[in-house]
Structure formats: structure tokens, C-alpha cells
N, C-alpha and C positions, 0 to 999 in steps of 0.2 A: 167077471170081476167086476166090482165098481173101479174106479177109476179118477184118483183125485188130479185135478191140475191148479196151479197156481201162478198166475200173472201179478208181478207188481208195477205200479206206474207212479213214478215222480209227478209231484204237484208243489207248487209254488203258493199255497194258501195257508190260512191257519187251520187249524184242525176242525173250527168250528166252521169253515166257510167250505173244508171241505166234506163236512156229515152235512151241510146244508145241500151240496151238491146232489151227494149221492142219495138224500131223500126223493130230490127232486127226481132224480132218474129212476128211483124205486117208484115212484108215484107214475112217473110215465108208461112205464114198463107194465105196470098194473093196468092201466086204461086200454094202452094199444092191444093185449091180451084180452081184453073183455071178458065173456065170459068162458072163452077158451081155456084159459087155465086159472089156477087157483094159486097168488102170493101171498105168501105170509111173510112178515120181518119183524124185527123186532131190536131194537137198541140195547147193548149192554154196554154201559161205557162207552169206551171208543171203539167197540166192534159191533158190527151189522150181521145179526143173524137171519138167513131167509132160505125160503124152500117156495121152488116152485112145483106146482103139479099140473099135468098136463098129456092126457090121450096115455092115461093109466101108467104115466113115468113120473118119477120124483125126483126132483133136483135139490140139494140140498149143499148149503156153502155158507161164507162168513165174510165179511171184509173188515180189515183193522185200518184204521187208519191213525197213521203216525206225521211227525211231525211236516216231513216232505215227501213222502209217500204212501201211497196203501197197497196191501197186500189183499188179494182176491184169491178165495180157494173155493173152489165147484168141486164135490162129488160127482160125477157122472156115474147112472146107473148101468149095468152091462149093456142094455141095446144100445147107450149112445155112445158108449166109451170108444167105440171106433171114428168117431167123429171126435176125438180130444183136440186134435190140431187143430180143425177149424172151429172151435169152441173157444179155443183160447186167444187166436188170431182177432175173434170177434168180438172179445172180451174186453183184448188189447186196445183195439180200435175206437170201440164206445167208451172205455175207462177213460181214453185220451181225450176223447173229445167233451166228454162230462166236465174232466178236471182241467182244460186249457185255461193258461191266463185270460181271462176278454177284458 
């Protein structure tokens, strides 16, 4: 059964700056995957909807940007549901790096 995971990450930026950093991160992710995966994303207000398809698996999710935090929700398919803890930890780590104050 598909399993949703949610991660909340605090930030000290404006919504616009947080969105810019997330856009930059999605761009890097897309280029890292190259032809191994298809990444689709679209902003809907302060919500970034995304879908990653690789190795016959699809991962859907969204990122909601708030004034002082972002909430990332990812729905893992059955095959990847057993890796939920690893995925959650990785999202937390990479999200903090992306949104850290520089």
C-alpha cells in the first residue's frame, strides 16, 4: 500500500526566497537524474506539486511554503514504502541544506 511521508523544515527566508531555493533544488535534482528519471513540477500559488518517475515507479508529492517553514509530503508507492524512514531522513537533510541561511 502506498505510504505518505511528511517532513517539516523551518526557514528564515521570505516565501519568495524559499520558493527560489526550492526551484533551484528541483532544477539540480532534474539534472542529476538526467535520462534516468522524469521529473515534472508545477507551482500552484505557494505549493509546488511534483512527480518523479524512475525504474517503473512514480513518486508524487508537494511542497507547501509558509512564512517560516515548508511542509514536504511525498507519497511512496508500495515498492518503496519500506524505505520510508530513509526517504524521510534524506528529505530532512537535503531540505535543511537547501533552506539554510547563507
